LOBA-783986 format. One record per residue (C-alpha): residue number from 1; x, y negated, z negated. Coordinates in steps of 0.1 Angstrom, whole numbers. Each point is the difference from the previous one (the first is absolute). Layout:
N
+-----+-------+-------+-------+
| num |    px |    py |    pz |
+-----+-------+-------+-------+
| NUM |     X |     Y |     Z |
...
+-----+-------+-------+-------+
//
This chain:
313
+-----+-------+-------+-------+
| num |    px |    py |    pz |
+-----+-------+-------+-------+
|   1 |  -658 |  -103 |  -643 |
|   2 |    -5 |    37 |     0 |
|   3 |    27 |    25 |    -3 |
|   4 |    -7 |    12 |    35 |
|   5 |     6 |   -35 |    14 |
|   6 |    32 |    -3 |   -19 |
|   7 |    13 |    33 |    14 |
|   8 |    -9 |   -11 |    36 |
|   9 |    16 |   -33 |    -3 |
|  10 |    32 |    15 |   -15 |
|  11 |     3 |    25 |    28 |
|  12 |    -7 |   -27 |    26 |
|  13 |    28 |   -22 |   -15 |
|  14 |    25 |    29 |     2 |
|  15 |    -6 |    12 |    35 |
|  16 |    -8 |   -33 |    18 |
|  17 |    26 |   -27 |    -1 |
|  18 |   -12 |   -36 |    -3 |
|  19 |     0 |   -22 |    31 |
|  20 |    35 |   -10 |    10 |
|  21 |    18 |    26 |   -21 |
|  22 |    22 |    27 |    14 |
|  23 |   -14 |    35 |     2 |
|  24 |    16 |    25 |   -25 |
|  25 |    28 |    21 |    14 |
|  26 |   -11 |    35 |    11 |
|  27 |    11 |    29 |   -20 |
|  28 |     2 |    38 |     4 |
|  29 |   -16 |    12 |    32 |
|  30 |    -8 |   -35 |    12 |
|  31 |    37 |    -9 |     0 |
|  32 |     9 |    31 |    19 |
|  33 |   -27 |    -7 |    26 |
|  34 |    12 |   -36 |     3 |
|  35 |    36 |    12 |     5 |
|  36 |   -11 |    25 |    26 |
|  37 |   -19 |   -27 |    18 |
|  38 |    29 |   -23 |     1 |
|  39 |    23 |    28 |    13 |
|  40 |   -26 |     7 |    28 |
|  41 |     0 |   -37 |    10 |
|  42 |    38 |    -1 |     2 |
|  43 |     3 |    33 |    19 |
|  44 |     0 |    -3 |    38 |
|  45 |   -15 |    28 |    20 |
|  46 |    26 |    17 |    21 |
|  47 |   -13 |     7 |    35 |
|  48 |    19 |    14 |    29 |
|  49 |     4 |   -27 |    26 |
|  50 |   -10 |     9 |    36 |
|  51 |    29 |    11 |    22 |
|  52 |    -4 |   -30 |    23 |
|  53 |     4 |   -24 |   -29 |
|  54 |    30 |    19 |   -14 |
|  55 |    16 |    -1 |    35 |
|  56 |    -8 |   -38 |     3 |
|  57 |    15 |    -9 |   -34 |
|  58 |    29 |    24 |    -2 |
|  59 |    13 |     8 |    35 |
|  60 |    -9 |   -30 |    21 |
|  61 |    20 |   -27 |   -19 |
|  62 |    33 |    19 |     1 |
|  63 |    -5 |     8 |    37 |
|  64 |    -6 |   -37 |     7 |
|  65 |    31 |    -9 |   -19 |
|  66 |    21 |    25 |    20 |
|  67 |   -15 |   -12 |    33 |
|  68 |    10 |   -36 |    -9 |
|  69 |    35 |    10 |    -9 |
|  70 |     3 |    19 |    33 |
|  71 |   -13 |   -30 |    19 |
|  72 |    24 |   -24 |   -16 |
|  73 |    29 |    25 |     5 |
|  74 |    -9 |     4 |    37 |
|  75 |    -3 |   -38 |     3 |
|  76 |    35 |    -5 |   -14 |
|  77 |    13 |    26 |    24 |
|  78 |   -17 |   -16 |    30 |
|  79 |    13 |   -35 |   -11 |
|  80 |    36 |    14 |     0 |
|  81 |     7 |   -12 |   -35 |
|  82 |    28 |    26 |    -1 |
|  83 |    16 |    22 |    26 |
|  84 |   -19 |    32 |     7 |
|  85 |    28 |    21 |   -15 |
|  86 |    -4 |   -20 |   -33 |
|  87 |   -38 |    -4 |     1 |
|  88 |   -16 |    30 |    18 |
|  89 |   -37 |     0 |     8 |
|  90 |   -25 |    21 |   -19 |
|  91 |    -2 |    23 |    30 |
|  92 |    38 |     6 |    -2 |
|  93 |    -3 |    10 |   -37 |
|  94 |   -29 |    23 |     8 |
|  95 |    20 |    17 |    28 |
|  96 |    28 |     5 |   -26 |
|  97 |   -24 |    17 |   -24 |
|  98 |   -14 |    21 |    29 |
|  99 |    35 |    11 |    10 |
| 100 |     8 |    11 |   -36 |
| 101 |   -33 |    19 |    -1 |
| 102 |     8 |    18 |    33 |
| 103 |    34 |     9 |   -12 |
| 104 |   -15 |    16 |   -31 |
| 105 |    20 |   -20 |   -25 |
| 106 |   -24 |   -24 |   -15 |
| 107 |   -18 |    24 |   -23 |
| 108 |    32 |    15 |   -13 |
| 109 |    14 |   -34 |    -7 |
| 110 |   -30 |   -11 |   -19 |
| 111 |    -2 |    32 |   -20 |
| 112 |    37 |    -2 |   -10 |
| 113 |    -5 |   -35 |   -15 |
| 114 |   -35 |     7 |   -14 |
| 115 |    11 |    32 |   -18 |
| 116 |    30 |   -18 |   -15 |
| 117 |   -22 |   -29 |   -11 |
| 118 |   -27 |    22 |   -15 |
| 119 |    26 |    21 |   -19 |
| 120 |    18 |   -30 |   -13 |
| 121 |   -32 |   -17 |   -10 |
| 122 |   -12 |    31 |   -20 |
| 123 |    33 |     2 |   -17 |
| 124 |    -3 |   -37 |    -8 |
| 125 |   -34 |     6 |   -16 |
| 126 |    13 |    28 |   -21 |
| 127 |    29 |   -22 |   -13 |
| 128 |   -18 |   -34 |    -1 |
| 129 |   -31 |    11 |   -19 |
| 130 |    17 |    11 |   -33 |
| 131 |    23 |   -30 |     2 |
| 132 |   -30 |   -22 |     3 |
| 133 |   -17 |    17 |   -30 |
| 134 |    31 |    -4 |   -21 |
| 135 |     5 |   -36 |     9 |
| 136 |   -37 |    -8 |    -7 |
| 137 |    -3 |    18 |   -33 |
| 138 |    34 |    -2 |   -17 |
| 139 |    10 |   -36 |    -8 |
| 140 |    38 |     5 |    -3 |
| 141 |     1 |    17 |    34 |
| 142 |   -21 |   -27 |    15 |
| 143 |    23 |   -27 |   -14 |
| 144 |    30 |    20 |    13 |
| 145 |    -9 |    10 |    35 |
| 146 |   -32 |   -19 |     8 |
| 147 |    19 |   -30 |    15 |
| 148 |    23 |    24 |    18 |
| 149 |   -29 |    17 |    18 |
| 150 |   -13 |   -34 |    11 |
| 151 |    35 |    -9 |    12 |
| 152 |     4 |    32 |    19 |
| 153 |   -33 |    -6 |    18 |
| 154 |    13 |   -33 |    14 |
| 155 |    32 |    16 |    15 |
| 156 |    -3 |     6 |    38 |
| 157 |     0 |    37 |     8 |
| 158 |    27 |    -5 |    26 |
| 159 |    24 |   -11 |   -28 |
| 160 |     0 |    35 |   -14 |
| 161 |    11 |    17 |    32 |
| 162 |    37 |    -7 |    -1 |
| 163 |     3 |    11 |   -36 |
| 164 |   -20 |    32 |     7 |
| 165 |    22 |     8 |    30 |
| 166 |    31 |    -4 |   -23 |
| 167 |   -16 |    22 |   -27 |
| 168 |   -15 |    28 |    22 |
| 169 |    15 |    -4 |    35 |
| 170 |   -21 |     3 |    31 |
| 171 |   -25 |    25 |   -14 |
| 172 |   -37 |     2 |    -8 |
| 173 |     9 |    -8 |   -36 |
| 174 |    10 |   -35 |    11 |
| 175 |   -34 |    -5 |    16 |
| 176 |   -20 |    13 |   -29 |
| 177 |    21 |   -21 |   -25 |
| 178 |    -9 |   -32 |    19 |
| 179 |   -37 |    10 |     1 |
| 180 |     0 |     7 |   -38 |
| 181 |    18 |   -32 |    -9 |
| 182 |   -26 |   -19 |    21 |
| 183 |   -32 |    17 |   -11 |
| 184 |     5 |    10 |   -37 |
| 185 |     1 |   -36 |   -14 |
| 186 |   -33 |    -9 |    18 |
| 187 |   -18 |    31 |   -12 |
| 188 |    12 |    -5 |   -36 |
| 189 |    -9 |   -37 |     0 |
| 190 |   -34 |     7 |    14 |
| 191 |    -7 |    25 |   -28 |
| 192 |    12 |   -24 |   -26 |
| 193 |   -23 |   -27 |    13 |
| 194 |   -29 |    24 |     1 |
| 195 |     6 |    11 |   -37 |
| 196 |     4 |   -37 |   -11 |
| 197 |   -35 |    -7 |    14 |
| 198 |   -18 |    28 |   -19 |
| 199 |   -25 |   -12 |   -26 |
| 200 |    12 |    11 |   -36 |
| 201 |   -36 |    13 |    -6 |
| 202 |     6 |    28 |    24 |
| 203 |    32 |    11 |   -17 |
| 204 |   -16 |    -2 |   -35 |
| 205 |   -30 |    21 |    13 |
| 206 |    24 |    25 |    14 |
| 207 |    19 |     4 |   -33 |
| 208 |   -33 |     3 |   -18 |
| 209 |   -10 |    29 |    22 |
| 210 |    34 |    17 |    -5 |
| 211 |    16 |    -9 |    33 |
| 212 |    35 |    -6 |   -13 |
| 213 |    35 |     8 |    13 |
| 214 |     0 |    15 |    35 |
| 215 |   -38 |     5 |    -1 |
| 216 |    -4 |   -37 |    -6 |
| 217 |    23 |    -8 |    29 |
| 218 |   -17 |    24 |    24 |
| 219 |   -37 |    -6 |   -10 |
| 220 |     1 |   -37 |   -11 |
| 221 |    31 |   -19 |     9 |
| 222 |     5 |    10 |    37 |
| 223 |   -37 |    -1 |     9 |
| 224 |    -5 |   -34 |   -16 |
| 225 |    32 |   -14 |    18 |
| 226 |    -9 |    16 |    33 |
| 227 |    -8 |   -32 |    19 |
| 228 |    33 |   -16 |    -8 |
| 229 |    18 |    33 |     4 |
| 230 |   -15 |     5 |    35 |
| 231 |    12 |   -35 |     9 |
| 232 |    35 |    10 |   -11 |
| 233 |    -2 |    32 |    21 |
| 234 |   -10 |   -20 |    31 |
| 235 |    29 |   -24 |    -5 |
| 236 |    23 |    30 |    -8 |
| 237 |    -9 |    16 |    33 |
| 238 |     6 |   -33 |    19 |
| 239 |    34 |    -3 |   -16 |
| 240 |     8 |    37 |     6 |
| 241 |    -8 |    -3 |    37 |
| 242 |    20 |   -32 |     4 |
| 243 |    29 |    15 |   -19 |
| 244 |    -1 |    31 |    22 |
| 245 |     2 |   -21 |    32 |
| 246 |    29 |   -20 |   -14 |
| 247 |    18 |    32 |   -10 |
| 248 |    -6 |    18 |    34 |
| 249 |    10 |   -31 |    19 |
| 250 |    34 |    -3 |   -17 |
| 251 |     8 |    36 |   -11 |
| 252 |    -2 |    14 |    35 |
| 253 |    15 |    34 |     7 |
| 254 |    -9 |    30 |    22 |
| 255 |     0 |    21 |   -32 |
| 256 |   -28 |   -20 |   -14 |
| 257 |   -25 |     7 |    28 |
| 258 |   -17 |   -26 |    21 |
| 259 |   -26 |   -22 |   -17 |
| 260 |   -15 |   -33 |     8 |
| 261 |    29 |   -19 |   -15 |
| 262 |    25 |    19 |    21 |
| 263 |   -22 |    -5 |    31 |
| 264 |     0 |   -37 |    -7 |
| 265 |    38 |    -1 |    -3 |
| 266 |     4 |    21 |    32 |
| 267 |   -22 |   -24 |    20 |
| 268 |    19 |   -30 |   -13 |
| 269 |    33 |    16 |    10 |
| 270 |   -14 |     5 |    35 |
| 271 |   -14 |   -36 |     2 |
| 272 |   -33 |    16 |     6 |
| 273 |   -25 |   -26 |   -11 |
| 274 |   -31 |    19 |     9 |
| 275 |    13 |    29 |   -20 |
| 276 |     7 |   -23 |   -30 |
| 277 |   -35 |   -14 |     1 |
| 278 |   -16 |    33 |     5 |
| 279 |    18 |    15 |   -30 |
| 280 |   -10 |   -31 |   -21 |
| 281 |   -36 |     6 |    11 |
| 282 |     2 |    37 |   -11 |
| 283 |    13 |   -11 |   -34 |
| 284 |   -29 |   -24 |    -3 |
| 285 |   -26 |    26 |    10 |
| 286 |    13 |    25 |   -25 |
| 287 |    -2 |   -25 |   -28 |
| 288 |   -35 |   -11 |    10 |
| 289 |   -11 |    36 |     4 |
| 290 |    11 |     9 |   -35 |
| 291 |   -18 |   -30 |   -14 |
| 292 |   -33 |     7 |    18 |
| 293 |     0 |    38 |    -5 |
| 294 |    13 |     4 |   -36 |
| 295 |     2 |   -32 |   -20 |
| 296 |   -31 |   -19 |    12 |
| 297 |   -25 |    29 |    -7 |
| 298 |    17 |     7 |   -33 |
| 299 |    -3 |   -36 |   -10 |
| 300 |   -36 |    -2 |    10 |
| 301 |    -8 |    31 |   -20 |
| 302 |    17 |   -14 |   -31 |
| 303 |   -16 |   -34 |     2 |
| 304 |   -35 |    15 |     7 |
| 305 |     3 |    23 |   -30 |
| 306 |     6 |   -31 |   -22 |
| 307 |   -27 |   -21 |    16 |
| 308 |    25 |   -24 |    14 |
| 309 |    -8 |     5 |    37 |
| 310 |   -23 |   -25 |    15 |
| 311 |   -26 |    17 |    21 |
| 312 |   -20 |   -18 |    25 |
| 313 |   -32 |    14 |    15 |
+-----+-------+-------+-------+
//
């Protein structure tokens, strides 16, 4: 056999695998191209859905649910399951809302409670975030107060109202104390859960790049724990709003202003069932509005940035 034939056979044996054998693993640029191709296959193209489809999938189901509730409510009223003064019709509740609107009190009542809730929630974030960081990263602190945070989260908010009244009297400090005691544990526990789910690789990469101390917390720890932290913030707002209603309902005084909780208590004292139900409806609408306008868009943005949001074309 000539030298030329030997060279050709050798090169053929190296580049072409025998039948049934696995192909050699790609290296260099080929591996990069393969990785890019796999990423492209897994990436879903994000397209803006038509307005009609968005309306059909987002708005129509809740409207149908509301319509069914109103029909069942009206059916119970027509069947006289309760006396009309105990179970008013949807129209009676609507007339109560309309009267409050015409009197010019409804917006002021909502704003009084909403401003208190927002301020108490922001204070809870400022207090709960460093507590969550300390509990998550310092083992002795976690062993000492970690179970206490979980226990505080299980205490009903209304249980703090009598103690707060004794501590601070009928003042705004009482209301904010109840809000803080209700919201801070949820926010801190949410951040702890988010930090516990961070992959150690991210933390090592951050330290390698020099992100240590406060820089590591700001640029690595908090962004990596953001999904869990956001869940804690949502739960913290829910606890803050519930705690506020409990505090306003019990710690009622003219000096404290007139919020939704005070409105609910006033309607109860007057045996005004349409007023009670209309106030409950306002409390529900504020909670749903905060969720739809603030937390839902923020959650979608965080999940989309991490490739966790399922997108359908």
